[in-house]
C-alpha positions in Angstrom: 22.4 -37.8 -6.1 19.1 -37.3 -5.4 18.8 -36.8 -1.4 21.7 -34.3 -2.2 19.7 -32.3 -4.7 16.3 -33.0 -2.2 18.5 -30.8 0.5 18.9 -28.3 -1.7 15.6 -27.8 -3.0 13.8 -24.4 -2.0 17.2 -23.0 -0.5 18.1 -19.3 -1.7 21.3 -20.7 -3.3 23.8 -19.9 -0.8 25.8 -23.2 0.6 23.7 -23.9 3.7 21.2 -21.1 2.5 17.9 -20.3 4.4 14.9 -22.8 3.8 12.0 -21.4 1.5 9.6 -22.5 4.2 11.5 -20.9 6.9 11.5 -17.5 4.9 7.8 -17.8 4.2 7.3 -18.4 7.8 9.8 -15.4 9.0 7.8 -13.3 6.5 4.4 -14.0 7.4 5.6 -13.6 11.3 6.9 -10.3 10.2 3.5 -9.3 8.4 1.9 -10.0 11.8 4.0 -7.7 13.6 3.8 -5.0 11.1 0.1 -5.2 11.1 0.1 -5.2 14.8 2.8 -2.2 15.4 2.5 -0.5 11.8 -0.8 0.2 11.6 -0.4 4.6 11.5 1.3 6.7 9.5 2.3 9.3 12.1 6.1 9.7 12.9 5.2 9.6 16.8 3.7 6.2 17.0 5.6 4.8 19.8 5.7 1.4 18.1 7.8 2.9 15.2 11.2 2.3 17.0 10.6 -1.3 17.8 9.2 -2.4 14.7 11.9 -0.7 12.8 14.6 -2.4 15.1 13.2 -6.2 14.3 13.0 -5.0 10.3 16.7 -4.1 10.7 17.2 -7.5 11.7 15.3 -9.0 9.6 17.1 -7.2 6.6 20.2 -8.5 7.7 19.0 -12.3 7.4 17.4 -11.4 4.1 20.8 -9.5 2.9 23.3 -13.0 4.5 21.2 -15.3 2.2 21.3 -13.0 -0.9 22.2 -14.3 -4.0 22.4 -13.0 -7.7 19.1 -15.2 -8.8 17.1 -14.0 -5.3 18.2 -10.2 -6.5 16.9 -10.7 -10.1 13.3 -11.9 -8.9 12.8 -8.7 -7.0 14.9 -6.3 -8.8 12.4 -3.7 -10.2 10.7 -2.9 -6.7 14.0 -3.1 -4.9 15.8 -0.3 -7.1 12.5 1.9 -6.8 12.7 1.6 -3.2 16.9 2.1 -3.1 15.6 5.1 -5.7 13.3 6.6 -3.2 15.5 6.3 0.0 18.6 7.8 -2.2 15.9 11.4 -3.0 15.3 11.6 0.9 18.8 10.9 1.6 20.2 13.7 -0.6 16.9 16.2 1.2 19.2 15.8 4.2 22.2 17.0 3.1 23.4 20.5 4.6 23.2 23.3 2.1 25.0 26.6 2.4 23.3 29.4 3.4 23.0 31.2 0.4 21.7 27.7 -1.3 19.1 27.3 1.2 17.9 31.0 1.3 17.4 30.3 -2.4 15.4 27.8 -3.0 11.5 28.2 -3.5 9.4 29.1 0.0 12.2 30.3 2.3 12.3 33.2 1.9 10.2 33.8 5.3 12.6 32.2 7.2 15.3 33.8 6.0 13.9 37.2 6.9 12.6 35.7 10.5 16.4 34.9 10.7 17.9 38.4 9.8 15.3 40.0 12.3 15.8 37.7 14.9 20.0 38.2 14.4 20.5 34.7 13.7 23.8 33.9 12.3 23.8 32.2 9.0 23.4 28.4 9.1 23.8 25.3 6.6 20.5 23.5 6.6 19.3 20.7 4.7 16.9 21.0 2.0 13.6 19.9 4.0 11.3 22.2 5.6 11.4 19.3 8.7 14.7 17.2 8.5 13.3 15.0 11.4 9.9 14.2 9.2 12.2 13.4 6.3 14.9 11.6 8.5 11.4 9.5 9.8 10.6 9.1 5.8 13.8 7.5 5.3 13.7 5.4 8.3 10.5 4.2 7.3 11.5 2.5 4.2 13.6 -0.4 6.1 10.6 -2.1 7.0 9.3 -2.5 3.3 13.0 -3.5 2.2 13.0 -6.5 4.9 10.1 -8.0 3.6 11.1 -7.6 0.4 14.4 -9.5 0.6 13.0 -11.9 2.3 10.3 -12.3 -0.5 13.1 -12.6 -2.5 14.3 -15.9 -0.8 11.4 -18.0 -1.6 10.7 -20.7 -4.1 7.7 -20.3 -7.0 5.4 -22.6 -4.4 5.9 -20.2 -1.7 5.6 -16.8 -3.8 1.8 -18.3 -4.8 1.0 -18.2 -1.0 1.8 -15.0 -0.9 -1.8 -13.8 -1.1 -2.9 -15.7 1.5 -0.4 -13.8 4.1 -2.6 -10.9 3.2 -5.8 -12.5 3.4 -5.2 -13.6 6.7 -4.1 -9.9 7.9 -7.5 -8.7 6.4 -9.4 -11.3 8.2 -7.7 -10.6 11.4 -8.7 -6.6 11.2 -12.2 -7.4 10.0 -12.5 -9.2 13.3 -10.9 -6.9 15.0 -12.7 -3.7 13.7 -16.0 -5.6 14.1 -15.3 -6.0 17.7 -14.2 -2.3 18.2 -18.2 -1.7 16.9 -20.2 -4.3 18.5 -18.3 -5.2 22.0 -19.4 -2.5 25.0 -16.4 -1.0 26.5 -14.1 -1.3 23.3 -12.0 1.4 24.1 -9.4 -1.1 24.8 -9.0 -2.5 21.7 -7.9 0.5 19.6 -4.0 0.3 19.2 -3.5 4.2 18.7 -3.9 7.1 20.8 -4.6 8.9 17.9 -7.3 7.0 16.1 -10.7 7.5 14.7 -12.5 6.5 18.1 -15.9 5.1 17.5 -15.3 3.4 14.2 -14.0 0.3 12.7 -10.4 1.1 12.3 -9.2 -2.7 12.9 -5.7 -3.1 13.3 -5.2 0.7 11.7 -5.2 4.0 13.3 -7.1 5.6 10.7 -10.4 4.1 9.2 -9.8 4.8 5.5 -6.8 2.6 5.6 -8.6 0.1 7.3 -11.1 -0.3 4.6 -8.3 0.3 1.6 -6.6 -2.9 3.2 -9.8 -4.7 3.6 -10.9 -3.7 -0.2 -7.1 -5.3 -1.4 -7.6 -8.4 1.0 -11.1 -9.1 -1.0 -9.8 -8.8 -4.2 -7.3 -11.4 -3.1 -10.1 -13.7 -2.1 -12.0 -13.5 -5.0 -8.9 -14.2 -7.1 -8.8 -16.9 -5.0 -12.2 -18.2 -5.9 -11.4 -17.9 -9.5 -9.6 -21.1 -9.4 -12.7 -22.9 -8.3 -11.9 -26.4 -9.4 -12.6 -29.8 -8.2 -9.7 -31.4 -6.7 -7.1 -30.6 -4.0 -8.2 -26.9 -4.0 -11.4 -27.2 -2.8 -10.3 -26.5 0.5 -8.4 -23.3 -0.6 -11.9 -22.1 -2.3 -13.9 -22.8 0.9 -11.1 -20.8 2.9 -11.0 -18.0 0.3 -15.2 -17.9 0.4 -15.4 -17.7 4.0 -12.3 -15.1 4.4 -14.2 -13.0 1.7 -17.7 -13.0 3.8 -15.6 -12.0 6.9 -14.0 -9.3 5.2 -16.9 -8.1 3.2 -18.6 -7.7 6.6 -15.7 -5.7 7.8 -16.0 -3.0 4.9 -19.9 -2.5 5.6 -19.1 -2.0 9.3 -16.7 0.6 8.5 -18.0 4.3 8.5 -15.4 5.0 5.5 -16.6 6.3 2.2 -12.9 4.9 1.0 -14.0 1.7 1.7 -17.1 1.9 -0.1 -15.4 3.2 -3.1 -12.8 0.5 -2.7 -15.9 -2.3 -2.6 -17.2 -0.8 -5.7 -13.7 -0.9 -7.4 -13.2 -4.5 -6.6 -16.4 -5.3 -7.8 -15.9 -3.4 -11.1 -12.8 -4.8 -11.5 -14.2 -8.3 -11.4 -17.5 -7.9 -13.3 -15.4 -6.5 -16.2 -12.9 -9.1 -16.2 -16.0 -11.9 -16.3 -17.7 -10.1 -19.0 -14.0 -9.6 -21.2 -13.4 -13.6 -20.2 -17.4 -14.4 -21.7 -16.6 -12.5 -25.1 -13.2 -14.3 -25.4 -15.0 -17.2 -25.2 -17.5 -16.4 -27.7 -15.5 -15.5 -30.2 -13.5 -18.3 -29.7 -16.6 -20.4 -30.3 -17.2 -21.9 -27.0 -19.9 -22.3 -25.0 -20.2 -22.4 -21.4 -18.4 -20.2 -18.6 -15.8 -21.6 -16.4 -16.8 -21.4 -12.4 -14.1 -19.3 -11.9 -15.3 -16.9 -13.9 -18.7 -17.2 -12.5 -17.0 -17.2 -8.8 -15.3 -13.9 -9.8 -18.0 -12.0 -11.7 -20.7 -13.0 -9.2 -18.7 -11.5 -6.2 -18.6 -8.4 -8.6 -21.7 -7.9 -9.0 -22.7 -8.7 -5.7 -20.2 -5.8 -4.2 -21.7 -3.3 -7.0 -24.9 -4.2 -5.7 -24.4 -4.3 -2.0 -23.0 -0.7 -2.5 -26.1 0.1 -4.6 -28.5 -1.3 -2.1 -26.6 0.8 1.4 -27.1 3.9 -0.9 -30.4 3.5 -1.7 -31.5 2.6 1.8 -29.0 5.2 3.2 -28.0 2.4 5.8 -24.5 2.9 5.5 -22.5 5.6 7.5 -20.2 6.2 5.2 -22.9 6.8 2.2 -24.6 9.1 5.0 -21.5 11.2 5.4 -20.8 11.5 1.9 -24.4 12.5 1.2 -24.8 15.0 3.9 -21.8 16.4 4.1 -20.8 19.8 2.6 -18.0 19.6 0.8 -17.5 23.3 1.1 -16.6 22.3 4.9 -14.3 19.8 4.0 -10.7 20.8 5.3 -8.9 19.2 2.4 -11.4 20.9 -0.4 -10.8 24.1 1.2 -6.7 23.5 1.4 -6.5 22.6 -2.4 -5.9 25.9 -4.1 -2.7 26.3 -1.8 -1.6 23.1 -1.7 -1.6 23.7 -6.1 0.3 26.7 -5.0 2.5 25.0 -3.1 3.1 22.1 -5.4 3.8 25.0 -8.4 6.0 27.4 -6.0 8.3 24.2 -4.4 9.4 23.3 -7.9 12.1 22.2 -8.7 13.3 20.5 -5.3 10.0 20.2 -3.1 9.3 20.8 0.4 11.1 17.5 1.9 9.7 14.1 1.8 7.2 14.0 5.0 7.5 17.9 5.5 3.9 18.8 4.1 2.7 20.0 7.4 5.5 22.3 8.3 5.5 23.7 4.6 1.8 24.2 4.9 2.0 26.0 8.3 3.8 28.8 6.2 1.3 29.1 3.5 -2.0 28.2 5.5 -4.9 30.8 4.9 -6.1 32.7 7.7 -9.5 31.4 7.2 -8.3 27.9 7.8 -6.8 28.6 11.1 -8.8 26.7 13.6 -8.7 23.5 15.7 -8.5 21.3 12.9 -5.6 21.1 10.9 -3.8 19.3 7.5 -1.3 16.9 8.2 -1.4 15.5 4.5 -2.8 16.6 1.3 -5.0 13.1 1.3 -3.6 12.8 -2.4 -0.7 11.2 -2.8 -0.5 11.9 -6.4 -0.1 15.9 -5.6 1.7 15.5 -2.2 4.7 13.2 -3.7 5.5 15.4 -6.1 5.1 18.4 -3.6 7.4 17.1 -1.2 9.8 15.4 -3.6 9.8 18.0 -6.6 10.8 16.9 -10.0 13.0 14.3 -9.1 10.4 12.4 -7.5 8.2 13.4 -10.6 10.5 11.5 -13.0 10.9 8.9 -10.3 6.9 8.1 -10.4 7.0 8.7 -14.3 9.0 5.9 -14.7 7.5 3.6 -12.3 4.2 3.9 -13.7 5.7 3.6 -17.3 7.1 0.1 -16.0 3.7 -0.9 -14.4 1.9 0.1 -17.8 4.5 -1.7 -19.9 4.3 -5.3 -17.8 0.5 -5.2 -17.5 0.6 -4.9 -21.3 3.2 -8.0 -21.2 0.9 -9.7 -19.0 -2.1 -9.1 -21.5 0.1 -10.1 -24.3 1.1 -13.7 -22.5 -2.3 -14.4 -21.0 -2.8 -17.3 -23.3 -0.1 -19.0 -21.8 -0.3 -18.2 -18.2 -0.1 -20.1 -15.4 -0.1 -19.8 -11.5 2.9 -17.1 -11.7 0.9 -15.2 -14.3 -1.8 -15.2 -12.0 0.3 -13.9 -9.3 1.4 -11.2 -11.4 -1.8 -10.0 -12.4 -3.0 -9.9 -8.6 0.1 -7.9 -7.8 -1.1 -5.8 -10.8 -4.6 -5.4 -9.5 -3.5 -4.7 -5.9 -1.0 -1.9 -7.2 -4.2 -0.6 -9.1 -6.1 -0.2 -6.1 -3.5 1.3 -3.8 -3.0 4.1 -6.9 -6.5 4.7 -7.3 -7.1 5.0 -3.5 -4.0 7.4 -3.2 -5.9 9.9 -5.1 -8.3 10.7 -2.4 -5.9 9.6 0.6 -2.6 8.3 1.6 -2.7 4.4 2.2 1.3 4.1 1.4 2.4 6.3 4.3 1.6 3.5 6.7 4.0 0.7 7.3 1.3 -2.1 6.6 0.4 -1.3 3.7 4.0 0.0 2.3 4.7 -4.0 3.0 1.6 -4.9 0.6 2.5 -3.0 -1.8 6.1 -4.0 -2.0 4.9 -7.3 -1.8 2.4 -6.7 -4.8 5.3 -5.2 -6.7 7.4 -8.3 -6.5 4.5 -10.5 -7.8 3.8 -7.9 -10.6 7.6 -8.1 -11.7 8.9 -11.7 -10.9 10.2 -13.0 -14.3 7.4 -15.5 -15.1 10.0 -17.6 -16.6 12.3 -18.1 -13.7 11.4 -21.1 -11.3 12.9 -22.5 -8.5 12.2 -26.2 -9.2 
């Protein structure tokens, strides 16, 4: 009887199902491949096709071993992904010529067609069917990762942050090598990249900086668990990883990196202060070592940002202080972007199609060698491309996020390892949401996977247990 139940322990629930440890290592290996092949957001990256093919294989494995119980663990992020996929797919449905021509922003194309004598044709809603199709295909990567996460038992759920801490260390080391080693041109994985900057395993230094900030956040959350006993090795590993990742952020010539570092510091400084106040109200003396660890790293992060700002020794801060905001292409484009956001409602310009929609509206003063392929603010670009349906989806997801966070606050007194995991997921998503105000990190496969795993950690039912 015991032997039989032991064989079943850690399985997905399907007879002869996938062992949780096997699922964990499949997921870890997939994340490693995504980090190597999915660090760019462009649709024309050569590794996109092979990566999606590998994701399709993993997705098939995940679907095969699914049960009702495993699906319930990831229900919220799964429904969010499927809803987004449906919105994108609807933008690819061909529309009658009269309907398409009546959509906002299509008037120039209708007039051009009339002048050129091109007969009316059925066209999809999007400005670029190819880019929108690419956006739909890109969702297979986070979907495959999510279904594999659903097959994990509680022990492996708790270890999920280590997968991304390890990825952060690898990207930080890679970035430092790009800066420090002579003739490091071969260490850049993408043709279109920030050559000369520590981009790590990404094509964009800002995306690398955001990923490193999240990895540092996860490291400090592990340090907060510091205590004597079997976790001492884990604490040591988290501390060493934090030092490497912190160095990776500081050599990255990205303003987003310093903003991310400052946010991580602020989060943990505030958490330490709130915990100290709770202890004082309860009449308890002393502060747990885990709180000291988190607060200390938080203050250290804020102090480093302040010190580099004062000394002017950071390339990112130098760019921030010296660059004229009026010369920033994104600032120049903002009035046009806001007008597009208004004019392309209620159906949007098409996911991934901003670049082509902007060509139609681009002011003459902005014409030149540099061009804008993204808004660099996904809180604006998402509704611009998706219209009212995208706005409604974002509001629903934001409401679920706030509701879940409030539930975690109420349940903190009864917290355990899974609640700490949920808090980690919430903080990761919060950092990515803030980062999306000034960039588009969630358009890279690597950070898509990070976000969907964080969402799974946040929304997994706390009471659910595989044991």
